[in-house]
C-alpha positions as CSV (number, residue, x, y, z in Angstrom):
1,X,142.2,-15.4,206.4
2,X,140.1,-13.9,209.1
3,X,137.2,-11.6,208.2
4,X,135.7,-9.3,210.8
5,X,132.0,-9.9,210.5
6,X,131.1,-7.9,213.6
7,X,128.2,-5.5,212.9
8,X,127.9,-6.7,209.3
9,X,125.9,-9.8,210.0
10,X,126.2,-11.1,206.5
11,X,125.6,-7.7,204.8
12,X,122.5,-6.7,206.8
13,X,122.4,-3.2,208.2
14,X,122.0,-2.7,211.9
15,X,118.7,-1.4,213.4
16,X,120.4,2.0,214.0
17,X,121.5,2.3,210.4
18,X,118.1,1.4,209.1
19,X,116.5,4.0,211.3
20,X,119.0,6.7,210.2
21,X,118.3,5.8,206.5
22,X,114.5,5.9,207.1
23,X,114.9,9.3,208.8
24,X,116.9,10.6,205.8
25,X,114.3,9.3,203.3
26,X,111.5,11.0,205.3
27,X,113.5,14.3,205.4
28,X,113.8,14.2,201.6
29,X,110.1,13.4,201.2
30,X,109.3,16.3,203.6
31,X,111.4,18.7,201.6
32,X,109.8,17.5,198.3
33,X,106.3,17.9,199.8
34,X,107.1,21.5,200.9
35,X,108.5,22.3,197.4
36,X,105.3,20.9,195.8
37,X,103.1,22.8,198.3
38,X,104.9,26.1,197.6
39,X,104.6,25.6,193.8
40,X,100.9,24.7,194.2
41,X,100.3,27.9,196.2
42,X,102.0,30.0,193.5
43,X,100.0,28.2,190.8
44,X,96.7,28.9,192.7
45,X,97.6,32.5,193.2
46,X,98.4,32.8,189.5
47,X,95.0,31.3,188.6
48,X,93.3,33.7,191.0
49,X,95.0,36.6,189.4
50,X,94.0,35.4,185.9
51,X,90.4,34.9,187.1
52,X,90.3,38.4,188.5
53,X,91.6,39.9,185.2
54,X,89.1,37.9,183.2
55,X,86.2,39.0,185.4
56,X,87.2,42.6,185.0
57,X,87.3,42.1,181.2
58,X,83.9,40.5,181.3
59,X,82.6,43.5,183.3
60,X,84.0,45.9,180.7
61,X,82.6,43.9,177.8
62,X,79.1,43.8,179.5
63,X,79.3,47.6,179.8
64,X,80.4,48.0,176.1
65,X,77.5,45.6,175.1
66,X,75.0,47.7,177.0
67,X,76.3,50.9,175.4
68,X,76.2,49.4,171.9
69,X,72.7,48.1,172.5
70,X,71.6,51.5,173.7
71,X,73.1,53.2,170.6
72,X,71.5,50.6,168.4
73,X,68.1,51.1,169.9
74,X,68.4,54.9,169.5
75,X,69.4,54.4,165.8
76,X,66.5,51.9,165.2
77,X,64.1,54.3,166.9
78,X,65.4,57.2,164.9
79,X,65.2,55.6,161.5
80,X,62.2,53.3,161.9
81,X,59.3,54.0,159.5
82,X,56.7,56.3,160.9
83,X,53.3,54.8,161.5
84,X,49.8,56.1,162.0
85,X,48.0,55.5,165.2
86,X,44.8,55.2,163.3
87,X,45.8,51.9,161.8
88,X,46.9,53.1,158.3
89,X,50.3,53.1,156.8
90,X,52.2,56.4,156.9
91,X,52.4,58.2,153.6
92,X,55.7,58.6,151.9
93,X,55.8,62.3,152.2
94,X,55.8,62.2,156.0
95,X,58.6,59.7,156.4
96,X,61.3,62.4,156.4
97,X,59.7,64.5,159.1
98,X,58.2,63.6,162.4
99,X,54.6,62.8,162.4
100,X,52.4,63.7,165.4
101,X,51.0,60.7,167.2
102,X,47.5,62.3,167.2
103,X,46.3,64.4,164.2
104,X,46.1,68.1,164.7
105,X,42.6,69.4,165.3
């Protein structure tokens, strides 16, 4: 029986077939790299959006904190015990009303 071995060379591919196969592999790698790059861009954009939202929330929380601190200071100043500028403790009768800083002449 005669077997045509022309072009087969004992199962080895020709140089042209190897180049075509290498081109096909490179095309598939290129497509996969583009898909990965597109997904990475989308992921980065999502992270940028999340960061922007978090920064705006931080700004809002800082504003709320300053407002609460301001209210707290007003409450503390409103209800803090009165004191005498002459070094003595304020009497109990004057705690409910405002006491002048300097005594009346």
